N, C-alpha and C positions, 0 to 999 in steps of 0.2 A: 606481742607487746612491743612497743616502739619506745625505745629507751635512749636518752641523749645524754651524754655525758660532759662535764666541764672539769675542768684542773685549777685549784684556786688555792690560794694562800690567806687572804683576808685579815692583812696586816694594817691596818683593821679592816673590817668590812665597812664598806663606804656606798655611795650612793652609785657610782659607777660600776660597782659590783650588783647592785639593784637592775641596773640597765642591762648589764650583762646576762642577767638571769632572764629578765624580760625578753631579750633579743632571742636568747638560745629557744625559748619557747614558741616564740613570735613565727621565728624562721623554720623549724622543726616539728612542732605541733607534737609533744611527745606524750606518751602515756605517763612516763616517769623520767624524772630529770635527777639524774646523779650526781654529785659532787666529790672529787676524789682529793683531798685536802692535805697541807701540811700541819704539822702539830707544833710543837713547843718552839722550835727554830724553822729557819725557812730556807729555800733554796740559795739565796744570795749569802747566807750565815748571819742573818739578822735574828735577834730573840724575837718573837712573837709579841707584840706591846700586849695583846690581851691573851689569854689562855684558849685552848682549843674548844673548851667548853663553850665559852660565850660565843666564838667563831660558830660554832656549830647551830644554837641557838638562833644567833643572827640568819642562818643560812635558812633554817627550817621557817623562820618568822617570814622570810621575803621570797618564797617560792620553790625551795628545794626539797626535794619528796625523801632523800637519801643521803647521808655523808658517810664516807667513807675515809680513813686515816692513811697517808702515805706513809710507810715506817721512816722512821728517823733518820736511819743509813741510807735511804734511799732517796731521802728530802736534800740532806746537806750537800751535794754532790754539784757538777758541772751540768749544764743547762742539758746535755744529752742521757745522761744518766738520768737524771731526773725525769725528763719527758718520756723516755722509754719505760720506766718504771710505772711511772702514773697512767700513761697509756694501757700497760699491760694490766694494771690493776682495773680499769674500767672495762677492757676487754672481757677479762674473767668475770665482769659483773653482768655481762650481756649487753653492755652499750654497743648501740650500730651507729652512731653518730656522734660525733666530736665538735664541740663549738667553742673557739678559742679566739681573744681579739689580738689583734696586729697594728702596728701603726700605718703600715701600707695597705693593709686590706684588699691586697691583690694576690690571692689564692694559686693561680695559675704562675706568678714570679716567685712565690714563697716554695712551689712545688718542684720549680728548677732548682733553685738555691738547695733542697732537700736532696735533688739526684747529682748534688755536684760531689766529686771527690777532690778533696783539699789536695793544692799543689804545697806540699810543707816546706820547699826549697822558696817559693816565693813568699809564704806566709812568714818564714824565719827573716827575710829580707825586708820585710814592711814593719815586721818588729824591731828589726834592728836600727831602721830608719828612727825610730821613736813611737810608734804606735802600740798601743797595748793590745793585747791578743783578742779581744772582742772587734776593737777596732778593726786591726788588722785583717779579720776574717769578714769583716763588713766590707772593707774595701776590695779583697779579694773576690767577694761574690755580687759584689756592687754595692747597697747600702743597707745596712741591715740595723733596726733598732732595737732595744732590750727586748720587746715583746714579740719582734718578730722573729728573734734568735730561737726563743722559747717557741715558737709557731714552727720553725723549720725541724728544730728538734722533735715536737710532736708528729710532725709528717713523716719524718725518717720512721718513727716508731709506727705510724698508723698502716703503712706499706705492707708489715708483714699481720694485718688485721683485717677484718671485712668492715671496719670501721669508716664512714663517710667523714671529711674534714670538712668544718663551714667555718669560713672567716667573718669576724666581724669589726668594724673600724672601732680603734681605739679612741675615747672621746675626749682625751687630756694629753696633753705632755708630761713625759714619764719623768722628765727632770725639773720640770717645773715645781718651783716653793711655794705657789702663789694658791691660796684658798678661793673655793669657788664653788656651786653647788655639785658638781661633779670634779673632781681634782685627783691627783695622784696620792696615794698612799704615804708615800715618803712627805709630802706637802703635808698633812695630816698628823704623821708623826714629829716632824720639826715644829707643827704650831701646837703640839699638845707640850712638848719640851719646853717651849716658850711661854706656857702658860694660858696661851689662847684659846677662845671658845671654837669649837670645831663641832658645833650640834647641827649647826646648817649642813654639814658636809656628810655626816652619819648619823646613821639612827642608833648606833651602839653608844652606850654611857662608857667611856673610858676612864674608872675609877682608879684603877692602879697598873698604871701603865709601867712597862719595863723596856729597857735600851740597852744597846750593845755597851755602852759606857758603863752601864751598872756592873757588868761583867769585869772589867779591864783589873781591878785590882786583885781579884782570884788568879786571873789568866797572869797577871803579871807575877804573882808570887810563884805561880807554877813555873812560869819560864825563868826566875830567879833559882829555881832548887832543884829542877829536872834539869840532867847531864845533859850533853850533845847527844849522846848515844841513843839514850832514853827518848829524847824527842824524834830522832830520826827514825824512830820506830812508831810514830804518831801515823794514822793514817792521814793521806794527803800531802803528808810532809816530804820534801823531794828537793835534789839540787841544791842541798846547804843551806836552806830558807831559814834552818833552826837557828844558825849562827847569828844572821840578821835580827832575827826575832829576840833572842836573848839580849844581844848588844843594844837595842832599841828599848826594852824593858828596862835597862839599867839606866838608859838616857833620859826617858820621858814618864813623866807623873801621869799624864791626861791620856786619854784614847785617843781623841784626834790627832796629835802630835804624834803619837805611837805609828799609828795608821799612814799619815802622810808621809812619815820617814821611812816605811816599809813598803808601801807600792812603788812598782816599779813598772817598765815595760812588760815584764813577762808576768808580775804577779799583780794584778786589779784588786781593788778593795774587795771585792766578793769573796776572790779566792783566799786571800788572807783572810779575811772574816769567817769561812769555811774552815781554814784550818784551826784557826784559835778555838772555833766550837768543837772540833774533835781532841784538841789538845786538852780544854776543858773537861770533856765528858771521857778521857782515858781510852779513846778508841784506837786500838793497837792496828797495825795494817793487816797482821795474823789474822785477828778476829772478821777481819772483812773478807779476807781471801779465802777463807773456810766457810764461808756462808753457804749454804744451801739456797735452791732458787726456793721463794717465795711460794707458797702454796697457801696463804692464807688470806683473809680481808678481814680486816679491823673496822668495825661498825662502830661511828661515834654517836650516831642518831638517825632518826626517820620519824616519817608521819603515818597515817593508815596505810597509803597507797605503799609508801616504803617496806612497812611490817609485812605489807600481804606478800609483796614482792621476793623478799627475803624467804617467806617462807615456802614461796614454789621454787627458789633457786638453792634452796638450802645444799642438795645434795652436790651441786655442781660448783659451788662456789667456795665452802669451807668457811663460812663467816664465823667471825670471833666477836661476841659481845662482849668478855669479860677479860680484864688483862691477864689472866693467869693462864687464858686458853691462847695466847701467844706462844708458838712454839720456839723453844731453844733453837738456836741461840740468839735469835730476834727480841725476843724477851729481855735479855741481859744488856743488849743497845740500848734498846728503847727505855728501859728503867735508869740508865745513867742519865739520860736526856731529860728524864721526867724529874729523876732527882736532883739535878742541876736547876732546871727551873722553878722546882717548890722551892728551892733555897732562897729564891729572890721575891716568893710571894708572903705576903706580911701573916698568913696562916698557912704555914709550909703543909702542916699534918693535912689542914682540911681538903686541900689541892692532891695530896698524896692519896687519901680517902675516896677522894672523886675518881681518880686516875683508876683505882679498883674496881670502881662501880660498874654498872650497866651503862648504856647508850643514851641520850637525851631524846625523849621521846615528845613529840607534840601531835595532839589528838582534836 
């Protein structure tokens, strides 16, 4: 059976994602299309504007056969950890091809970047000159856009598998905030915040949107009340960043002002956001350092093809269809993220109940 994998966040699902699914099917003609998806939080540290079950339904309605979840602790990390773990999940699922979008859409050039050994001295000099870490890496290796950087991470990971990488052209400007038939997820999130109609951009009804600014009052209280030593033990907190975060929490009442004051050459917006998510979830360094290798696959949804495939591969992939089946201590870390997310839903108990139930099924 020919299986194609895609790595997605769907924050929210939009017309560009429909295009991605369609191109993945057109270019690889798979018997099965599998999506490895982030859950309540994304790789860049954003809270998901819609919940993972809404994202799963959208994926099933638009051509994905099987949706699996990248564990929270592997999602809210840098591009290379995210890419490595997502590719590993798809590899264990038996995917033989990986289709991803990139701005340059030059697979050979991206492969060259994936082979690079980073010159740390040169990287530090570029950062000293005032460039952020991602920009410095881009200058070091040519010119890398956000999805190009993820593509490089995927390519580095696929080298250790038998998966064939396929690149497709990203159809919109990642940084653009303009709405169009196909536009960026960030443009849609901005429009939703401003109360604008986004129905032409996405098939999903965004009825209960969540944004990072919603988390700020809680995170601010934590930064007020946790001492520096306690904060320094939180996963991803390093180099004394806890001091700056505590100071800025005192100074700034609103999220954007806090973020602008916290971002620096070394700490990008995404990196700060990832740190804040781990603070909010109380994820400690020792919790992550002692994690065993993930040997399970969390299944979020499937159609008839997906169900049949899971039955065939059950012995090889250890699929988990109920929350209680997630092995410890992954279950503990995931539960913290789910409870934090639930606390911002209008009906927290309903979301928690949904987390404990089985996958979404489309027949």
